[in-house]
FITI-309920 format. One record per residue (C-alpha): x, y, z; residue in three letters. Coordinates in nm, 3 decimals, m for minus. Each point is the difference from the previous one (the first is absolute). Example, Ala and Ser with C-alpha at 12.3 -4.5 7.8 and 13.67 -1.06 7.14 Angstrom:
FITI-309920
SITE  x  y  z  paro
SITE  1.230  m0.450  0.780  ala
SITE  0.137  0.344  m0.066  ser
END
This chain:
FITI-309920
SITE  x  y  z  paro
SITE  m0.002  m0.008  m0.004  met
SITE  0.124  0.356  m0.075  ser
SITE  m0.006  0.280  0.255  glu
SITE  m0.350  0.125  0.045  pro
SITE  m0.046  0.353  m0.156  his
SITE  m0.277  0.252  m0.003  val
SITE  m0.073  0.184  m0.323  thr
SITE  m0.242  0.295  m0.001  leu
SITE  m0.206  0.129  m0.289  thr
SITE  m0.029  0.381  0.052  pro
SITE  m0.341  0.162  m0.109  arg
SITE  0.123  0.355  m0.006  asp
SITE  0.316  0.226  m0.012  pro
SITE  0.030  0.016  0.380  val
SITE  m0.003  m0.377  0.042  gln
SITE  0.249  m0.035  m0.283  glu
SITE  0.236  0.237  0.184  lys
SITE  m0.033  m0.207  0.329  leu
SITE  0.005  m0.334  m0.181  arg
SITE  0.365  m0.092  0.046  gly
SITE  0.051  0.087  0.369  pro
SITE  m0.343  m0.159  0.085  leu
SITE  0.075  m0.316  m0.199  glu
SITE  0.332  m0.028  0.193  glu
SITE  m0.182  0.039  0.349  gln
SITE  m0.270  m0.244  m0.090  leu
SITE  0.244  m0.254  m0.141  thr
SITE  0.217  0.027  0.299  ser
SITE  m0.296  m0.059  0.240  ala
SITE  m0.107  m0.293  m0.208  leu
SITE  0.337  m0.163  0.002  gln
SITE  0.049  0.057  0.367  ala
SITE  m0.349  m0.149  0.058  ala
SITE  0.091  m0.308  m0.213  ala
SITE  0.311  m0.055  0.211  val
SITE  m0.199  0.012  0.316  arg
SITE  m0.278  m0.219  m0.115  val
SITE  0.245  m0.249  m0.153  arg
SITE  0.194  m0.015  0.332  ser
SITE  m0.323  m0.073  0.204  asp
SITE  m0.169  m0.233  m0.256  tyr
SITE  m0.152  m0.296  0.177  ala
SITE  m0.207  m0.178  m0.248  gly
SITE  m0.281  0.246  m0.036  glu
SITE  m0.211  m0.001  m0.331  pro
SITE  0.076  0.225  m0.281  val
SITE  m0.289  0.230  0.070  glu
SITE  0.109  0.060  0.348  gln
SITE  0.354  0.068  m0.110  val
SITE  m0.113  0.235  m0.269  cys
SITE  m0.205  0.204  0.260  gln
SITE  0.303  m0.003  0.244  arg
SITE  0.217  0.143  m0.285  leu
SITE  m0.241  0.271  m0.053  leu
SITE  m0.045  0.084  0.368  asp
SITE  0.377  m0.004  0.058  glu
SITE  0.065  0.215  m0.307  thr
SITE  m0.255  0.254  0.112  arg
SITE  0.149  0.009  0.349  ser
SITE  0.334  0.092  m0.146  gly
SITE  m0.143  0.309  m0.172  leu
SITE  m0.095  0.351  0.121  his
SITE  m0.375  m0.019  0.100  pro
SITE  m0.103  0.231  m0.275  asp
SITE  0.171  m0.197  m0.269  ile
SITE  m0.120  m0.335  0.145  ala
SITE  m0.365  0.126  0.002  ala
SITE  0.027  0.061  m0.366  gly
SITE  0.190  m0.297  m0.109  phe
SITE  m0.213  m0.229  m0.222  glu
SITE  0.250  m0.267  m0.120  pro
SITE  m0.044  m0.253  m0.271  asp
SITE  m0.097  m0.293  0.212  met
SITE  0.093  m0.249  m0.274  asp
SITE  0.353  0.123  0.062  glu
SITE  m0.025  m0.037  0.373  phe
SITE  m0.147  m0.356  m0.049  cys
SITE  0.289  m0.079  m0.231  arg
SITE  0.251  0.099  0.282  val
SITE  m0.213  m0.195  0.244  ala
SITE  0.005  m0.317  m0.214  val
SITE  0.389  0.027  m0.032  ala
SITE  0.010  0.014  0.382  ile
SITE  m0.220  m0.296  0.046  val
SITE  0.199  m0.192  m0.254  arg
SITE  0.328  0.096  0.176  gly
SITE  0.136  0.183  m0.291  glu
SITE  0.270  0.260  0.058  ala
SITE  m0.031  0.350  m0.153  pro
END
C-alpha cells in the first residue's frame, strides 16, 4: 500500500490558494491516524477501522478544519482494508 494522501478539488479561487497547505495538513493527519490505528489494530472489522481512521484524522486537525472535512470514504476504507490485511504503507 502506498502512503495515504488527501487530494482536494477546489471550487473557487480562495480554495485553490489554500489547496496545497490544506492538503499537506490533511494528509499528515491521515498518515498519523493510520500509524496509530495500525499499531492498535486488534482484529476489528474494516468498517470499524475505517470509522476509527476518520475519527483519529479529525482529532489531529484544528476543530474548524475537522468540522468541514468531508473525505472520500472510499479512500479511507482502502486504507482500512490495508490495515486489516496487514499491508505496510
